[in-house]
Backbone of each chain as nested JSON, in Angstrom:
{
  "chains": [
    {"id": "A", "residues": [
      {"number": 1, "name": "UNK", "atoms": {"N": [93.638, 89.608, 108.745], "CA": [94.718, 90.45, 108.293], "C": [93.903, 91.909, 107.824]}},
      {"number": 2, "name": "UNK", "atoms": {"N": [94.689, 93.209, 108.448], "CA": [94.402, 94.526, 108.264], "C": [93.869, 94.779, 106.953]}},
      {"number": 3, "name": "UNK", "atoms": {"N": [92.85, 95.778, 106.765], "CA": [92.878, 96.416, 105.514], "C": [93.462, 97.557, 105.504]}},
      {"number": 4, "name": "UNK", "atoms": {"N": [93.848, 98.021, 104.341], "CA": [94.947, 99.162, 104.436], "C": [93.87, 100.494, 104.248]}},
      {"number": 5, "name": "UNK", "atoms": {"N": [94.416, 101.403, 104.961], "CA": [93.659, 102.735, 104.83], "C": [93.792, 103.633, 103.673]}},
      {"number": 6, "name": "UNK", "atoms": {"N": [95.032, 103.699, 103.483], "CA": [95.489, 104.488, 101.911], "C": [95.649, 103.407, 100.922]}},
      {"number": 7, "name": "UNK", "atoms": {"N": [95.479, 103.849, 99.741], "CA": [95.611, 102.949, 98.571], "C": [96.974, 103.103, 98.166]}},
      {"number": 8, "name": "UNK", "atoms": {"N": [97.649, 104.069, 98.3], "CA": [99.39, 104.482, 98.109], "C": [100.207, 103.164, 98.706]}},
      {"number": 9, "name": "UNK", "atoms": {"N": [99.712, 103.201, 100.055], "CA": [100.349, 102.015, 100.864], "C": [100.139, 100.659, 100.375]}},
      {"number": 10, "name": "UNK", "atoms": {"N": [98.813, 100.551, 100.106], "CA": [98.613, 99.228, 99.799], "C": [99.172, 98.725, 98.407]}},
      {"number": 11, "name": "UNK", "atoms": {"N": [99.038, 99.555, 97.317], "CA": [99.817, 99.549, 95.944], "C": [101.211, 99.101, 96.114]}},
      {"number": 12, "name": "UNK", "atoms": {"N": [101.989, 99.792, 96.947], "CA": [103.312, 99.719, 97.073], "C": [103.686, 98.333, 97.64]}},
      {"number": 13, "name": "UNK", "atoms": {"N": [102.878, 98.207, 98.847], "CA": [103.028, 96.816, 99.726], "C": [102.781, 95.855, 98.656]}},
      {"number": 14, "name": "UNK", "atoms": {"N": [101.736, 95.809, 97.866], "CA": [101.118, 94.716, 96.873], "C": [102.351, 94.519, 95.816]}},
      {"number": 15, "name": "UNK", "atoms": {"N": [102.939, 95.301, 95.37], "CA": [104.121, 95.142, 94.338], "C": [104.88, 94.546, 94.908]}},
      {"number": 16, "name": "UNK", "atoms": {"N": [105.684, 95.01, 95.741], "CA": [106.65, 94.362, 96.779], "C": [106.488, 93.021, 97.027]}},
      {"number": 17, "name": "UNK", "atoms": {"N": [105.332, 92.607, 97.544], "CA": [104.832, 91.192, 97.894], "C": [104.981, 90.304, 96.603]}},
      {"number": 18, "name": "UNK", "atoms": {"N": [104.419, 90.673, 95.194], "CA": [104.366, 90.245, 94.207], "C": [105.999, 89.899, 93.841]}},
      {"number": 19, "name": "UNK", "atoms": {"N": [106.956, 90.92, 93.857], "CA": [108.009, 90.782, 93.103], "C": [108.976, 89.746, 94.086]}},
      {"number": 20, "name": "UNK", "atoms": {"N": [108.534, 89.597, 95.438], "CA": [109.636, 88.664, 96.086], "C": [109.252, 87.128, 95.608]}},
      {"number": 21, "name": "UNK", "atoms": {"N": [108.0, 86.954, 95.308], "CA": [107.849, 85.374, 94.756], "C": [106.773, 85.343, 93.799]}},
      {"number": 22, "name": "UNK", "atoms": {"N": [106.914, 85.847, 92.474], "CA": [105.796, 85.871, 91.661], "C": [105.047, 84.864, 91.329]}},
      {"number": 23, "name": "UNK", "atoms": {"N": [105.78, 83.228, 91.612], "CA": [104.971, 82.234, 91.659], "C": [104.039, 81.733, 92.435]}},
      {"number": 24, "name": "UNK", "atoms": {"N": [104.02, 82.604, 93.747], "CA": [103.24, 82.108, 94.966], "C": [102.056, 83.239, 95.033]}},
      {"number": 25, "name": "UNK", "atoms": {"N": [102.193, 84.211, 94.462], "CA": [101.225, 85.34, 94.717], "C": [100.064, 85.346, 93.733]}},
      {"number": 26, "name": "UNK", "atoms": {"N": [98.836, 85.265, 94.357], "CA": [97.786, 85.418, 93.829], "C": [96.996, 86.781, 94.203]}},
      {"number": 27, "name": "UNK", "atoms": {"N": [96.188, 87.403, 93.09], "CA": [95.463, 88.482, 93.547], "C": [93.939, 88.121, 93.213]}},
      {"number": 28, "name": "UNK", "atoms": {"N": [93.335, 88.596, 94.334], "CA": [91.851, 88.189, 94.244], "C": [91.066, 89.288, 94.299]}},
      {"number": 29, "name": "UNK", "atoms": {"N": [90.014, 89.69, 93.356], "CA": [89.15, 90.753, 93.331], "C": [87.745, 90.047, 93.74]}},
      {"number": 30, "name": "UNK", "atoms": {"N": [87.121, 90.972, 94.512], "CA": [85.983, 90.494, 95.098], "C": [84.775, 91.501, 94.82]}},
      {"number": 31, "name": "UNK", "atoms": {"N": [83.598, 91.333, 94.075], "CA": [82.79, 92.581, 93.977], "C": [81.466, 92.177, 94.344]}},
      {"number": 32, "name": "UNK", "atoms": {"N": [81.092, 92.924, 95.043], "CA": [79.38, 92.67, 95.393], "C": [78.694, 93.805, 94.824]}},
      {"number": 33, "name": "UNK", "atoms": {"N": [77.764, 93.574, 94.044], "CA": [76.989, 94.522, 93.497], "C": [75.844, 95.026, 94.303]}},
      {"number": 34, "name": "UNK", "atoms": {"N": [75.596, 94.303, 95.201], "CA": [74.24, 94.649, 96.146], "C": [74.706, 95.601, 97.221]}},
      {"number": 35, "name": "UNK", "atoms": {"N": [76.1, 95.475, 97.494], "CA": [76.25, 96.422, 98.589], "C": [77.167, 97.406, 97.962]}},
      {"number": 36, "name": "UNK", "atoms": {"N": [77.467, 97.289, 96.694], "CA": [78.174, 98.09, 95.964], "C": [79.68, 98.392, 96.371]}},
      {"number": 37, "name": "UNK", "atoms": {"N": [80.509, 97.306, 96.902], "CA": [81.762, 97.516, 97.23], "C": [82.883, 96.51, 96.539]}},
      {"number": 38, "name": "UNK", "atoms": {"N": [83.909, 96.962, 96.378], "CA": [85.024, 95.953, 95.671], "C": [86.247, 95.965, 96.435]}},
      {"number": 39, "name": "UNK", "atoms": {"N": [86.743, 94.659, 96.762], "CA": [87.702, 94.293, 97.693], "C": [88.947, 93.747, 96.831]}},
      {"number": 40, "name": "UNK", "atoms": {"N": [90.072, 94.31, 97.203], "CA": [91.268, 93.467, 96.529], "C": [92.29, 92.931, 97.508]}},
      {"number": 41, "name": "UNK", "atoms": {"N": [92.549, 91.686, 97.047], "CA": [93.56, 91.033, 98.162], "C": [94.825, 90.433, 97.458]}},
      {"number": 42, "name": "UNK", "atoms": {"N": [95.88, 90.734, 97.794], "CA": [96.912, 90.287, 97.244], "C": [97.701, 89.396, 98.393]}},
      {"number": 43, "name": "UNK", "atoms": {"N": [98.026, 88.057, 98.191], "CA": [98.703, 87.182, 99.038], "C": [99.354, 86.084, 98.764]}},
      {"number": 44, "name": "UNK", "atoms": {"N": [100.271, 85.608, 99.243], "CA": [101.263, 84.379, 98.956], "C": [101.009, 83.081, 100.162]}},
      {"number": 45, "name": "UNK", "atoms": {"N": [99.585, 83.241, 100.767], "CA": [99.492, 82.282, 101.599], "C": [100.277, 82.614, 103.016]}},
      {"number": 46, "name": "UNK", "atoms": {"N": [101.123, 83.53, 103.323], "CA": [101.909, 83.856, 104.358], "C": [101.635, 85.383, 104.721]}},
      {"number": 47, "name": "UNK", "atoms": {"N": [101.43, 86.133, 104.043], "CA": [101.247, 87.436, 104.084], "C": [100.037, 87.775, 103.241]}},
      {"number": 48, "name": "UNK", "atoms": {"N": [99.241, 88.602, 103.818], "CA": [97.989, 89.04, 103.072], "C": [97.542, 90.37, 103.236]}},
      {"number": 49, "name": "UNK", "atoms": {"N": [97.614, 91.163, 101.836], "CA": [97.313, 92.561, 101.98], "C": [95.738, 92.902, 101.257]}},
      {"number": 50, "name": "UNK", "atoms": {"N": [94.908, 93.545, 102.092], "CA": [93.748, 93.609, 101.427], "C": [93.409, 95.442, 101.478]}},
      {"number": 51, "name": "UNK", "atoms": {"N": [92.564, 95.56, 100.482], "CA": [91.966, 96.964, 100.477], "C": [90.386, 96.947, 99.886]}},
      {"number": 52, "name": "UNK", "atoms": {"N": [89.698, 97.629, 100.558], "CA": [88.433, 97.531, 100.391], "C": [87.595, 98.898, 100.055]}},
      {"number": 53, "name": "UNK", "atoms": {"N": [86.966, 98.949, 99.035], "CA": [86.278, 100.579, 98.632], "C": [84.94, 100.285, 98.302]}},
      {"number": 54, "name": "UNK", "atoms": {"N": [84.198, 101.567, 98.229], "CA": [83.057, 101.682, 97.86], "C": [82.787, 102.842, 96.98]}},
      {"number": 55, "name": "UNK", "atoms": {"N": [84.092, 103.488, 96.576], "CA": [84.316, 104.806, 95.696], "C": [84.421, 104.305, 94.292]}},
      {"number": 56, "name": "UNK", "atoms": {"N": [83.836, 104.91, 93.475], "CA": [84.108, 104.856, 92.031], "C": [85.598, 104.936, 91.576]}},
      {"number": 57, "name": "UNK", "atoms": {"N": [86.01, 106.127, 92.364], "CA": [87.498, 106.529, 91.95], "C": [88.623, 105.486, 92.141]}},
      {"number": 58, "name": "UNK", "atoms": {"N": [88.165, 104.866, 93.089], "CA": [89.197, 103.835, 93.635], "C": [89.038, 102.622, 92.586]}},
      {"number": 59, "name": "UNK", "atoms": {"N": [87.968, 102.386, 92.133], "CA": [88.011, 101.208, 91.128], "C": [88.847, 101.453, 90.01]}},
      {"number": 60, "name": "UNK", "atoms": {"N": [89.103, 102.728, 89.373], "CA": [90.043, 102.98, 88.276], "C": [91.019, 102.57, 88.747]}},
      {"number": 61, "name": "UNK", "atoms": {"N": [91.824, 102.699, 90.14], "CA": [93.209, 102.564, 90.486], "C": [93.005, 101.213, 90.938]}},
      {"number": 62, "name": "UNK", "atoms": {"N": [92.22, 100.454, 91.221], "CA": [92.342, 98.94, 91.552], "C": [92.573, 98.239, 90.207]}},
      {"number": 63, "name": "UNK", "atoms": {"N": [91.918, 98.934, 89.176], "CA": [92.033, 98.247, 87.808], "C": [93.249, 98.53, 87.055]}},
      {"number": 64, "name": "UNK", "atoms": {"N": [94.007, 99.575, 87.356], "CA": [95.2, 99.934, 86.875], "C": [96.333, 98.917, 87.768]}},
      {"number": 65, "name": "UNK", "atoms": {"N": [95.97, 98.771, 88.794], "CA": [97.084, 97.877, 89.573], "C": [97.009, 96.295, 89.142]}},
      {"number": 66, "name": "UNK", "atoms": {"N": [95.777, 96.188, 88.983], "CA": [95.244, 94.536, 88.445], "C": [96.139, 94.388, 87.075]}},
      {"number": 67, "name": "UNK", "atoms": {"N": [95.92, 95.379, 86.291], "CA": [96.283, 95.41, 84.88], "C": [98.107, 95.525, 84.949]}},
      {"number": 68, "name": "UNK", "atoms": {"N": [98.402, 96.22, 85.933], "CA": [99.802, 95.937, 85.709], "C": [100.455, 94.843, 86.355]}},
      {"number": 69, "name": "UNK", "atoms": {"N": [99.837, 94.344, 87.403], "CA": [100.203, 93.021, 87.855], "C": [100.254, 91.905, 86.937]}},
      {"number": 70, "name": "UNK", "atoms": {"N": [99.057, 92.051, 85.847], "CA": [98.915, 90.929, 84.968], "C": [99.78, 91.282, 83.783]}},
      {"number": 71, "name": "UNK", "atoms": {"N": [100.361, 92.343, 83.601], "CA": [101.541, 92.495, 82.725], "C": [102.968, 91.989, 83.141]}},
      {"number": 72, "name": "UNK", "atoms": {"N": [102.974, 92.116, 84.467], "CA": [104.381, 91.444, 84.956], "C": [104.236, 90.236, 85.089]}},
      {"number": 73, "name": "UNK", "atoms": {"N": [103.183, 89.645, 85.339], "CA": [103.022, 87.94, 85.275], "C": [103.3, 87.397, 84.081]}},
      {"number": 74, "name": "UNK", "atoms": {"N": [102.98, 88.309, 82.808], "CA": [103.085, 87.613, 81.512], "C": [104.419, 88.043, 80.818]}},
      {"number": 75, "name": "UNK", "atoms": {"N": [105.227, 88.849, 81.609], "CA": [106.299, 89.389, 80.857], "C": [107.46, 88.462, 81.261]}},
      {"number": 76, "name": "UNK", "atoms": {"N": [108.396, 88.403, 80.582], "CA": [109.579, 87.204, 80.797], "C": [110.263, 87.686, 81.748]}},
      {"number": 77, "name": "UNK", "atoms": {"N": [110.609, 88.786, 81.887], "CA": [111.486, 89.722, 83.002], "C": [110.448, 89.703, 84.203]}},
      {"number": 78, "name": "UNK", "atoms": {"N": [111.221, 89.099, 85.275], "CA": [110.331, 89.225, 86.571], "C": [110.364, 90.341, 87.398]}},
      {"number": 79, "name": "UNK", "atoms": {"N": [111.514, 91.316, 87.224], "CA": [111.671, 92.463, 87.824], "C": [111.701, 93.381, 86.546]}},
      {"number": 80, "name": "UNK", "atoms": {"N": [110.702, 94.406, 86.891], "CA": [110.709, 95.51, 85.725], "C": [110.981, 96.856, 86.458]}},
      {"number": 81, "name": "UNK", "atoms": {"N": [111.426, 97.618, 85.416], "CA": [112.156, 99.229, 86.042], "C": [110.636, 100.032, 85.975]}},
      {"number": 82, "name": "UNK", "atoms": {"N": [109.925, 99.739, 85.297], "CA": [108.747, 100.454, 85.065], "C": [107.707, 100.589, 86.339]}},
      {"number": 83, "name": "UNK", "atoms": {"N": [108.123, 99.523, 87.113], "CA": [107.445, 99.448, 88.673], "C": [107.276, 100.753, 89.408]}},
      {"number": 84, "name": "UNK", "atoms": {"N": [108.463, 101.307, 89.502], "CA": [108.688, 102.572, 90.294], "C": [108.279, 103.817, 89.805]}},
      {"number": 85, "name": "UNK", "atoms": {"N": [107.945, 103.783, 88.475], "CA": [107.499, 105.157, 87.829], "C": [106.178, 105.555, 88.117]}},
      {"number": 86, "name": "UNK", "atoms": {"N": [105.218, 104.801, 88.489], "CA": [103.928, 104.869, 88.746], "C": [103.714, 105.635, 90.164]}}
    ]},
    {"id": "B", "residues": [
      {"number": 1, "name": "UNK", "atoms": {"N": [85.398, 73.224, 87.534], "CA": [86.292, 74.45, 86.767], "C": [86.333, 74.267, 85.196]}},
      {"number": 2, "name": "UNK", "atoms": {"N": [85.619, 75.18, 84.72], "CA": [85.837, 75.142, 83.033], "C": [86.792, 75.935, 82.597]}},
      {"number": 3, "name": "UNK", "atoms": {"N": [87.665, 75.589, 81.809], "CA": [88.806, 76.287, 81.166], "C": [88.31, 76.566, 79.819]}},
      {"number": 4, "name": "UNK", "atoms": {"N": [88.36, 78.131, 79.711], "CA": [87.647, 78.4, 78.587], "C": [88.585, 79.312, 77.528]}},
      {"number": 5, "name": "UNK", "atoms": {"N": [88.481, 79.704, 76.321], "CA": [89.255, 80.472, 75.789], "C": [89.243, 82.075, 76.182]}},
      {"number": 6, "name": "UNK", "atoms": {"N": [89.837, 82.779, 75.692], "CA": [89.762, 84.307, 76.128], "C": [88.451, 84.995, 75.991]}},
      {"number": 7, "name": "UNK", "atoms": {"N": [88.054, 84.917, 74.878], "CA": [86.695, 85.325, 74.403], "C": [85.573, 84.932, 74.934]}},
      {"number": 8, "name": "UNK", "atoms": {"N": [85.393, 83.511, 75.034], "CA": [84.424, 82.999, 75.695], "C": [84.559, 83.24, 77.35]}},
      {"number": 9, "name": "UNK", "atoms": {"N": [85.422, 83.436, 77.877], "CA": [85.712, 83.805, 79.229], "C": [85.142, 85.305, 79.585]}},
      {"number": 10, "name": "UNK", "atoms": {"N": [85.363, 86.102, 78.526], "CA": [85.227, 87.42, 78.877], "C": [83.182, 87.425, 78.781]}},
      {"number": 11, "name": "UNK", "atoms": {"N": [82.962, 86.633, 77.8], "CA": [81.276, 86.664, 77.548], "C": [80.773, 85.903, 79.105]}},
      {"number": 12, "name": "UNK", "atoms": {"N": [81.324, 84.958, 79.272], "CA": [80.721, 84.386, 80.532], "C": [80.788, 85.171, 81.709]}},
      {"number": 13, "name": "UNK", "atoms": {"N": [82.083, 85.99, 81.975], "CA": [82.381, 86.645, 82.902], "C": [81.163, 87.858, 82.983]}},
      {"number": 14, "name": "UNK", "atoms": {"N": [80.779, 88.213, 82.104], "CA": [79.975, 89.425, 81.633], "C": [78.477, 88.84, 82.363]}},
      {"number": 15, "name": "UNK", "atoms": {"N": [78.148, 87.423, 82.037], "CA": [77.404, 86.807, 82.474], "C": [77.176, 86.868, 84.141]}},
      {"number": 16, "name": "UNK", "atoms": {"N": [78.291, 86.521, 84.5], "CA": [78.539, 86.357, 86.039], "C": [78.108, 87.565, 86.53]}},
      {"number": 17, "name": "UNK", "atoms": {"N": [78.625, 88.555, 85.918], "CA": [78.363, 90.153, 86.704], "C": [77.044, 90.583, 86.632]}},
      {"number": 18, "name": "UNK", "atoms": {"N": [76.099, 90.076, 85.88], "CA": [74.687, 90.138, 85.665], "C": [73.98, 89.223, 86.921]}},
      {"number": 19, "name": "UNK", "atoms": {"N": [74.593, 88.065, 86.761], "CA": [73.777, 87.184, 87.938], "C": [74.08, 87.695, 89.034]}},
      {"number": 20, "name": "UNK", "atoms": {"N": [74.924, 88.745, 89.609], "CA": [75.166, 89.025, 91.003], "C": [74.514, 90.217, 91.268]}},
      {"number": 21, "name": "UNK", "atoms": {"N": [73.698, 91.077, 90.297], "CA": [73.095, 92.022, 90.631], "C": [72.181, 92.223, 91.583]}},
      {"number": 22, "name": "UNK", "atoms": {"N": [71.57, 91.207, 92.065], "CA": [70.794, 91.299, 93.243], "C": [71.166, 90.794, 94.401]}},
      {"number": 23, "name": "UNK", "atoms": {"N": [71.869, 89.669, 94.217], "CA": [72.632, 89.137, 95.694], "C": [73.833, 88.428, 95.026]}},
      {"number": 24, "name": "UNK", "atoms": {"N": [74.912, 88.163, 96.141], "CA": [75.895, 87.359, 95.927], "C": [77.126, 88.366, 95.316]}},
      {"number": 25, "name": "UNK", "atoms": {"N": [78.224, 87.836, 95.184], "CA": [79.392, 88.281, 94.633], "C": [80.044, 87.755, 93.856]}},
      {"number": 26, "name": "UNK", "atoms": {"N": [80.943, 88.422, 92.939], "CA": [81.955, 87.792, 91.977], "C": [83.204, 87.775, 92.351]}},
      {"number": 27, "name": "UNK", "atoms": {"N": [84.046, 86.553, 92.346], "CA": [85.357, 86.72, 92.752], "C": [86.25, 86.369, 91.587]}},
      {"number": 28, "name": "UNK", "atoms": {"N": [87.271, 87.148, 91.549], "CA": [88.176, 87.117, 90.239], "C": [89.563, 86.893, 91.0]}},
      {"number": 29, "name": "UNK", "atoms": {"N": [89.999, 85.862, 90.455], "CA": [91.447, 85.444, 91.08], "C": [92.465, 85.426, 89.866]}},
      {"number": 30, "name": "UNK", "atoms": {"N": [93.734, 86.014, 90.109], "CA": [94.618, 86.318, 89.153], "C": [95.829, 85.776, 89.487]}},
      {"number": 31, "name": "UNK", "atoms": {"N": [96.746, 84.862, 88.699], "CA": [97.86, 84.297, 89.386], "C": [98.741, 84.036, 88.144]}},
      {"number": 32, "name": "UNK", "atoms": {"N": [100.04, 83.824, 88.637], "CA": [101.039, 83.696, 87.276], "C": [100.912, 82.054, 87.436]}},
      {"number": 33, "name": "UNK", "atoms": {"N": [101.112, 81.678, 85.969], "CA": [101.102, 80.431, 85.536], "C": [102.343, 79.78, 84.721]}},
      {"number": 34, "name": "UNK", "atoms": {"N": [102.761, 78.817, 85.287], "CA": [103.851, 78.365, 84.412], "C": [103.558, 76.935, 83.524]}},
      {"number": 35, "name": "UNK", "atoms": {"N": [102.244, 76.899, 83.113], "CA": [102.114, 75.893, 82.277], "C": [101.907, 74.312, 82.874]}},
      {"number": 36, "name": "UNK", "atoms": {"N": [102.008, 74.125, 84.227], "CA": [102.284, 72.773, 84.701], "C": [100.583, 72.306, 84.775]}},
      {"number": 37, "name": "UNK", "atoms": {"N": [100.777, 71.088, 84.449], "CA": [99.387, 70.306, 84.514], "C": [99.599, 68.917, 85.419]}},
      {"number": 38, "name": "UNK", "atoms": {"N": [100.651, 68.643, 85.827], "CA": [101.041, 67.365, 86.511], "C": [101.764, 68.226, 87.789]}},
      {"number": 39, "name": "UNK", "atoms": {"N": [101.505, 67.261, 88.924], "CA": [102.197, 67.921, 89.943], "C": [103.591, 67.664, 90.058]}},
      {"number": 40, "name": "UNK", "atoms": {"N": [104.261, 68.289, 90.862], "CA": [105.527, 68.249, 91.11], "C": [106.161, 67.002, 91.347]}},
      {"number": 41, "name": "UNK", "atoms": {"N": [107.149, 66.373, 90.628], "CA": [107.319, 65.033, 90.838], "C": [108.262, 64.717, 92.413]}},
      {"number": 42, "name": "UNK", "atoms": {"N": [108.014, 63.565, 92.733], "CA": [108.423, 63.449, 94.191], "C": [110.114, 63.405, 94.107]}},
      {"number": 43, "name": "UNK", "atoms": {"N": [110.812, 63.286, 95.217], "CA": [112.3, 63.244, 95.161], "C": [112.578, 61.957, 94.57]}},
      {"number": 44, "name": "UNK", "atoms": {"N": [113.678, 62.057, 93.715], "CA": [114.28, 60.997, 92.853], "C": [113.757, 60.559, 91.525]}},
      {"number": 45, "name": "UNK", "atoms": {"N": [112.423, 61.221, 91.191], "CA": [112.084, 61.421, 90.078], "C": [112.652, 62.584, 89.283]}},
      {"number": 46, "name": "UNK", "atoms": {"N": [112.901, 62.206, 87.821], "CA": [113.167, 63.225, 87.203], "C": [112.14, 64.017, 86.464]}},
      {"number": 47, "name": "UNK", "atoms": {"N": [112.535, 65.352, 86.44], "CA": [111.15, 66.1, 85.77], "C": [111.657, 66.524, 84.326]}},
      {"number": 48, "name": "UNK", "atoms": {"N": [110.612, 66.487, 83.488], "CA": [110.815, 66.627, 82.024], "C": [110.161, 68.271, 81.699]}},
      {"number": 49, "name": "UNK", "atoms": {"N": [109.435, 68.478, 82.804], "CA": [108.835, 69.812, 82.64], "C": [109.512, 71.134, 82.626]}},
      {"number": 50, "name": "UNK", "atoms": {"N": [109.366, 71.912, 81.273], "CA": [109.884, 73.192, 81.53], "C": [108.869, 74.334, 81.679]}},
      {"number": 51, "name": "UNK", "atoms": {"N": [109.07, 74.855, 82.956], "CA": [108.173, 76.093, 83.025], "C": [108.081, 77.135, 82.091]}},
      {"number": 52, "name": "UNK", "atoms": {"N": [107.088, 77.6, 81.714], "CA": [107.29, 78.731, 80.961], "C": [106.648, 79.953, 81.849]}},
      {"number": 53, "name": "UNK", "atoms": {"N": [107.129, 81.001, 81.496], "CA": [107.183, 82.436, 82.239], "C": [106.309, 83.105, 81.662]}},
      {"number": 54, "name": "UNK", "atoms": {"N": [105.48, 82.977, 80.693], "CA": [104.761, 84.086, 80.144], "C": [103.268, 83.81, 80.052]}},
      {"number": 55, "name": "UNK", "atoms": {"N": [102.851, 83.36, 81.223], "CA": [101.079, 82.905, 80.941], "C": [100.704, 83.509, 82.469]}},
      {"number": 56, "name": "UNK", "atoms": {"N": [99.595, 83.907, 82.518], "CA": [98.721, 83.933, 83.794], "C": [97.438, 83.233, 83.681]}},
      {"number": 57, "name": "UNK", "atoms": {"N": [97.126, 82.916, 85.027], "CA": [95.655, 81.982, 84.873], "C": [94.689, 82.907, 85.593]}},
      {"number": 58, "name": "UNK", "atoms": {"N": [93.605, 82.989, 85.15], "CA": [92.471, 83.858, 85.464], "C": [91.208, 83.216, 85.901]}},
      {"number": 59, "name": "UNK", "atoms": {"N": [90.732, 83.186, 87.358], "CA": [89.591, 82.388, 87.503], "C": [88.713, 83.279, 88.01]}},
      {"number": 60, "name": "UNK", "atoms": {"N": [87.286, 83.058, 87.824], "CA": [86.29, 83.665, 88.392], "C": [85.275, 82.754, 88.816]}},
      {"number": 61, "name": "UNK", "atoms": {"N": [84.387, 83.129, 89.663], "CA": [83.322, 82.358, 90.412], "C": [82.117, 83.348, 90.871]}},
      {"number": 62, "name": "UNK", "atoms": {"N": [81.009, 82.7, 90.755], "CA": [79.832, 83.385, 91.021], "C": [78.982, 82.343, 91.939]}},
      {"number": 63, "name": "UNK", "atoms": {"N": [78.896, 82.027, 93.304], "CA": [78.222, 81.105, 93.812], "C": [78.793, 79.71, 93.366]}},
      {"number": 64, "name": "UNK", "atoms": {"N": [77.918, 78.877, 92.861], "CA": [78.597, 77.591, 92.374], "C": [79.266, 77.604, 90.967]}},
      {"number": 65, "name": "UNK", "atoms": {"N": [79.065, 78.64, 90.212], "CA": [79.645, 78.697, 88.988], "C": [81.053, 79.086, 88.734]}},
      {"number": 66, "name": "UNK", "atoms": {"N": [81.887, 78.234, 88.238], "CA": [83.209, 78.785, 88.152], "C": [83.817, 78.774, 86.903]}},
      {"number": 67, "name": "UNK", "atoms": {"N": [84.753, 79.627, 86.449], "CA": [85.316, 79.607, 85.118], "C": [86.722, 79.983, 85.064]}},
      {"number": 68, "name": "UNK", "atoms": {"N": [87.452, 79.563, 84.226], "CA": [88.727, 80.029, 84.114], "C": [89.584, 79.937, 83.079]}},
      {"number": 69, "name": "UNK", "atoms": {"N": [90.716, 80.791, 82.691], "CA": [91.126, 80.904, 81.482], "C": [92.74, 81.322, 81.603]}},
      {"number": 70, "name": "UNK", "atoms": {"N": [93.537, 80.942, 80.628], "CA": [94.883, 81.216, 80.537], "C": [95.244, 82.247, 79.655]}},
      {"number": 71, "name": "UNK", "atoms": {"N": [95.931, 83.384, 80.02], "CA": [96.174, 84.552, 79.083], "C": [97.624, 84.35, 78.773]}},
      {"number": 72, "name": "UNK", "atoms": {"N": [98.217, 84.453, 77.628], "CA": [99.627, 84.504, 77.348], "C": [100.05, 86.035, 77.036]}},
      {"number": 73, "name": "UNK", "atoms": {"N": [101.386, 86.154, 76.958], "CA": [101.77, 87.492, 76.498], "C": [101.214, 88.194, 75.477]}},
      {"number": 74, "name": "UNK", "atoms": {"N": [100.943, 87.725, 74.167], "CA": [100.584, 88.42, 73.096], "C": [98.876, 88.473, 73.066]}},
      {"number": 75, "name": "UNK", "atoms": {"N": [98.368, 87.744, 74.043], "CA": [96.844, 88.225, 74.11], "C": [96.566, 88.983, 75.304]}},
      {"number": 76, "name": "UNK", "atoms": {"N": [97.297, 89.413, 75.837], "CA": [97.238, 90.203, 77.343], "C": [96.643, 91.415, 76.857]}},
      {"number": 77, "name": "UNK", "atoms": {"N": [97.133, 92.153, 75.994], "CA": [96.827, 93.636, 75.835], "C": [95.042, 93.78, 75.56]}},
      {"number": 78, "name": "UNK", "atoms": {"N": [94.937, 92.52, 74.243], "CA": [93.814, 92.47, 73.83], "C": [92.641, 91.934, 74.884]}},
      {"number": 79, "name": "UNK", "atoms": {"N": [93.125, 91.094, 75.924], "CA": [92.47, 90.66, 77.014], "C": [91.792, 91.943, 77.863]}},
      {"number": 80, "name": "UNK", "atoms": {"N": [92.881, 92.809, 78.192], "CA": [92.678, 93.891, 79.087], "C": [91.758, 94.727, 78.385]}},
      {"number": 81, "name": "UNK", "atoms": {"N": [91.788, 95.138, 77.048], "CA": [91.084, 95.904, 76.349], "C": [89.567, 95.482, 76.597]}},
      {"number": 82, "name": "UNK", "atoms": {"N": [89.305, 94.143, 76.094], "CA": [88.16, 93.673, 76.248], "C": [87.461, 93.233, 77.517]}},
      {"number": 83, "name": "UNK", "atoms": {"N": [88.196, 93.306, 78.588], "CA": [87.458, 92.689, 79.782], "C": [88.009, 93.47, 81.131]}},
      {"number": 84, "name": "UNK", "atoms": {"N": [87.664, 93.257, 82.222], "CA": [88.123, 93.601, 83.437], "C": [87.831, 95.131, 83.22]}},
      {"number": 85, "name": "UNK", "atoms": {"N": [87.077, 95.628, 82.63], "CA": [86.431, 96.999, 82.682], "C": [85.095, 96.924, 83.416]}},
      {"number": 86, "name": "UNK", "atoms": {"N": [85.113, 97.327, 84.804], "CA": [84.203, 97.223, 85.612], "C": [82.787, 97.937, 85.034]}}
    ]}
  ]
}
């Protein structure tokens, strides 16, 4: 499965995938200190989205998206209006 | 797989990150969790299980060591503050 080149595209696709079936989707973060890179994968076992980076500025973005997805997972409302604002 | 409380999970997670400094990687998986501890019953069997929709499951692994925790709505903010800051 391809790696996304731009973060914006990845973030949008990841959120969309999550909202199609929240129970199926998992978010995987993989961090390699020795190579200094971080990879985020969002998948529902049929579609797999990946983004890889070695830039510190991207880590903040990944953390933000991760936090947002976590909040969505624990909120009772499966679809939230705040998704589009960011 | 060791299921930990939120606080001890974060402590262990820090330890995993320290362990991977020279080689190896840490993988963190985030998934929505409905509280199910038994498999979905086969056809013809009634199900008494009521899915909860306000939990998420977090797993982390480094090499052979695996830890996991369940985070619910009221703890999520605290959890995010305490951890997942790379």
